[in-house]
N, C-alpha and C positions, 0 to 999 in steps of 0.2 A: 292567729288572726289572718285569715286568707283573703287579703285584698291587696291591691298593688299601687295605691296612691303614693306619689312622691311629693315631698314638701317643696322641693325646688332648690333649697340651699345646700343640703347635704344628701347623700344617697341613703335611702332606706332599703334594707335587705329584709324581705318579708319571710313569713313562715309557710311557704307553699308546700313544704314537705308533709304537712298535715293531710294533703290530698292524696298521697301515694303510700306505697309500702314503706313503713317506718324503718324496719330492720334493714331493708335493702338500701335505703337512703343513708343510714348511719354507717353501714359498711363501706359504701362508696366514698362518703365524706372522710372517714378515717383512713382509707387507702390514699386519698389525695393528701391528707395531712402527713402521712408517713413519707410520701414522695417529697413534699415540701421540706420536711425535716432533714432530708439529705443535703439540702442547700442552705437552710437557715436553722440555727439552733433555737428551740422554743422553750421558754421558761414559764413557770407559774408561781405567783406570789399569793400567799394565803395569810391575811391578817387574822389572828385568832386570839381570844382571851383564854386564860387557863381554865376558867370555869366551863368553857364550851366543850372540853373533852369529856365532861361528865354528863352532858345532855343526851338522854337516850335516843338512839335511832337517827341521829343527825350526822355527826362527824364520822361515825362508823360507816354509815351508808356512803358518805362522800368519799372516804378513802377507798372503799370497795369499788366505787364507780371509776375513780381516777386510775386505779390500778388496772383497769381494763384497756387503757389506752397506752400506746407505746411511743408516741411522737414527742412527749414532753421529756426533755433531757435534764432539766434541773427544776427542783422545787425548793423554794425558800419560805419558811413559815415565820411570820413576825409575831412572836409570842408576847402578849402584854398582860399587865395586871398580876404579876407575881414577882415577889422579891425573894422568895425562898428557893434555895438550890434544890431541895427535895422535890418541889413542885415543878421546877424547870426540868429536872431529870425525868420525872414522870411524863411530862408533856413531850419531851424529846423522844423517849422510847415509843410513845403513842404515835407520833408522826413519822417515826422511822419505818413504820409499816408501809410507807409510800416508796421505800427504796426498792429498786429492782435493777436488773442488768441494764447498763447504759443510762441510768438515771441517778443523779446526785441529789441528796436531800440534806438541807441544813435548817436548824431551828435557831433563830436569833433571839436571845434572851434580852429583850429590850430594857428591862429593869435590872438586869444583872450588873455586877461591878465593872466588868470589862467594857460593856457598851456604854455605861455611864461615864467611864473614863474617856471614851471616844467623844461623848457629848461635851465634856469639860474641855477637851482639847480644841474642839471647834469653837466653843463659846469664848475661849481665851483670845480668839481673833475678832471678838465683838460681832460674831455672827449669831443671830437669834434663831434658835432651834425650836422655839415654841414650847408647848406644854405637852405632857404625856397624853396619849390618845392614839386613835387609829391613824391619823395623819402623820404623826411623828414616827410611828412604827413602820408605816409604809415607806416613808422617806428614807429611814436608815437601812431598810431592807433593799430598797432600790440601789442604795449606795454599794451594798455588797454585790449585787448583780453586776453593776457597772465595774466595780473593782476587779472582779474575777473575769470579766469579759466572757461571761458564760453563754449569753444568748443575744440574738439579734431581734427577737420578738418576745415580749413579756405580756402575759395575761394576769389579771387580778380579779379575784372574786371573794366574797365573804365566806365565813365558815358556819353560818347559822341557817343555811338554806334547807328547810324541811323537805322540799320537793325536789332535791338535787338529783340530776340525771346527767350522765356523761355527755349527752347530746348538748347540754348547755355549754360545756367546755369546748366541745368540737366547734360549735357555731361561733362562740366568742372569739376563738383564735383564728379561724379560717380567713376572715377578710384581711387581717394584718399580715398573716403568714403567706398568703397567696401571691406569688411573684407576677401573676398575670393581671394585677390591678395596681392602682396607685395609692391605695389606702395606707396611711401611716398611723391612724388612730381609729378605733372602732368602739362605740358605746353600746352596751346591751340595753334592751328594754323588754317588757313582758306585761302580761295582765296580772293584776293583784286582786284576786277574788278568793275569799275564804270559803272553801268547800263545805265546812262544817256550819258556819254561821250564815252562808249564802248572802254575803255582803261584800261591797267594794271596800278595799283597804287602800293603803297608800295616801293617807290624808295629807301629809306634808306636801306631796306633789300635786294631788288633785285640788286641794282647797287653798294652798298657798302659792307654791312656786309657779304653777301654770297661770293662774289669774294675776299674780303679782307681776310676772314678766310681761304678760299681755298688757297690763295697765301701764307699766313703764314704757313699753314700746310706743303706746299711743301718746303718752306724755311727751316723749322725745320727738315724735313726729310733729305734734302741735307746736313745739318750741323750736322746730327746725334744727334740732341737733342730730344730723343725719348719721354721724358716726355711732352715737349711742343708740339710735333707733335700729341701725343694722346689727349692733351687738345684741340687743334684746330680741330681735327677730331671729337671730341665730340660735339663741337659747330656746326660744319658743319652738324651734324646729325639732327639738329632741322630745321624744314621746315619754321618756321617763328620766328626766335630768338627774334625779337623785339615786338612780340605780348605781350600785357599787361594783358593777362588772364592766371592765373595759380591757382592751388589748392595744398595744402600741409598739412602734419600732424603738429600739434602744436609743438610737441617736436622737430621737425626739424626747424620750424620757429624761435624758441627761440635761436637757435645757429647760425643763419645767420646774417652776416653783410649786411647792406642795403646801396646801393649807393644813394646819394642825388641828382645826376645830371642825364643827359640823358643816362648815363651808367647803369641805374637801372636794365633793363632786362638782359643785358649780364652779369652784375655783379652777379645777382641772379643765373643765370645758372652756373656761375663759383663757387659760394658758394656751390651750390648743388653738383657740381662735386667733391668738396673737402670733402663733408660730406657723400655721398651715393655711393654705388656701382651701376653700370648702370642698373641692373635688378630691382632696386627700383624706376626708373625714366621712365616716359611715356610722350608721346605727343599725343594729340587727335584732330582730325578734328572736329571743333565745329559747323560749319554751312556751307551752300552752298556758301555764299558770305558775306563779311563784309565791311561795309562802315562807315567811321567816318571822322572827320575833318582832312584836309591835311595841312602839313607844307609847307611854301614857301621855295624856294631854298636859298634865302637871300645871294646871291653871295658877296655882298659888306659889309655885316654886320655880323660879327662873333658872335654877341650876340643873334641872332635870328634864328628861323627856322631850316632847315636841316644843315645849316652851323654849328650852335652850336651843334646840335645833333651829327653830324659826328665827330667833334672835341672831344666831351666828350667821345664818344664810343672808338675812337682811343686812347685817353689818357688812358682809362682803360686797353686796351689790351697791350699798351706799358709798363705801370706800372707793369702789370702782368708778362710780359716777363722779365723785369729787376729784379723783386722780386723772380723769379724762376731760377736765375743762368745765365742769358745771358746779357752781357753788350750791350748797344746800343750807337752808335755814328752817326755822320752825314752820313757817308758812308753806314751804315746799312739802315738808313731811305731812302736814295736815291735809294738803291737797292729795298727796299720794295715798294716804290712809283712806280717804273718802273714795278715790278712784278705784283703789283695790277692792274696797267693800262692795261697791256697785258692780264691778266686774265679776267678783267672786260669786255674787248672788245669781248672776246669769248662768254661771257654770253649775251651781247647785241645782237650778231648775233643769238643766240638761242632764245632769247625773240622775236626777229623780225620774225623768222620763225614760232614760236608758235602762235604769234598774227595773222599772215597772214592766217594760216590754220584754225584759229578760227573766222575769220571775224572781228578782232579787229583793231582799228586804232593804228598805231605805228609810231612814229617819230624817226627813228633811228639816225638821225643827232643830234637831241636834247638830246637823251639818251647818245650818245657818248660825247657830250659837258658836260653833267652832270657828267659823269665819270671823265672827265678832271678836273672839279672843285673839285670833291671829292678827287682826287689824290693830289691836292694842299692843301686841308684841312689836309691831313696826315702830311705834313710839318708844318702847323700851330699848330697841336696838339703836335708835338715833341718840338716845341719852348716853349710851355707852360709846358709840362711834365718835360723837362730837368731842370727847375728851381723850380718846386714844391716839397715840402716835403710831403711824404706820398701820399695817394690816396684820393678818394672821397667817402669812405665808412664810415657809422656810425657804431660803434661797436654793436655787437649782444646784445640782452637783457640779455642773460646769463652773459655777461661781465659787463653790466651796473649795474645789481642788485648786483653783487659782490662788486662794488665800492660804490654804493648808496643803501644800504639794504632796506631803507624805501620808495624807489621811487614808487613802485607799489601802496602802500596805498595813497601816495600823488597824484598820477595820477588818481586813481579811484575817490578820493574826488573832484578833479578839474572837471572831466567830469560829475560826478553826479550833482554837483552844477550848471554847465552850462545847464544841461538838466532838472533841477528841475522845 
């Protein structure tokens, strides 16, 4: 997306490389990253499900692309959804293809007995480690990074990216690894267009998070709650807040609480907002287009798909509002639902016009129906949030090590033994 608009709150790094020789750009960027890696160690965290190693032409391509770069010194794979040792060993050998001279690779068997023992050790100190899922897997894997003191910069991206290219990794890491700027956190963004269906994707962001955050920022402005208004304006500045790709400095990562549900991405943005001034935060256009697996709407089942995702994200925002000085009641939720619905319909009109001018297919009726469902999910989220104690965040590793001083050594021993 070759344009140069800045939102004003955080720095946006655009994709101007599209205008020039791509191969020359990639070579120059990787030369820079190699130079940076002489001064800061760079790590990569890959949350993966066991089943993803059997998806044709996705992880194999990703491994081939990553193996073309030499600046990543350590890779940690957070392997979830497998309790069978045979499956863990299969996945471990699969990801060991990432090993090369000067690079260490470890696979963390999140559901294995050794890591489960680590979880029990932490829970024994009345520390809530949440429920199994991507957030919990990311959190325990970050603990291993911190325990080993492997890296000063860590990047994270998913393992289901159909259109993966090493340029995505190069660009994701560069802002945080570059010693010539002040960035401590960088969030990726990208276009989400299906090249086969010729349609816009990313419904959770387009039809929910963006208009929901816009609606809440307006509500806070009208109620003169300037702190919360600024918070939601900050979230509104991110072009793809639900993107699962970001990079950060290790010292920042140690202080971040990590959400264990679908609120992981918006929770991370909120934690960064609490920890950093805006000038230390960036977002970067990672690639021309991004394709991965899509969630079903799941209108009738709140435990799956976009239904669960929207509920979890909404609960995070509602809990944040309550914890920052604004009470919530049924009347407030009714007002927010109506404000969201009105706001989202204006976005649908904009998406429709955008799609028509670009020759994309767009079912405006279906999009408006989806907005209606999402509005109902806000009410469902409130019903859950009003009776829950606390939120869905796992405490930061700085907090955990205070209560369990020997946890790092125990975690390292567990991971090393599984990988021996």
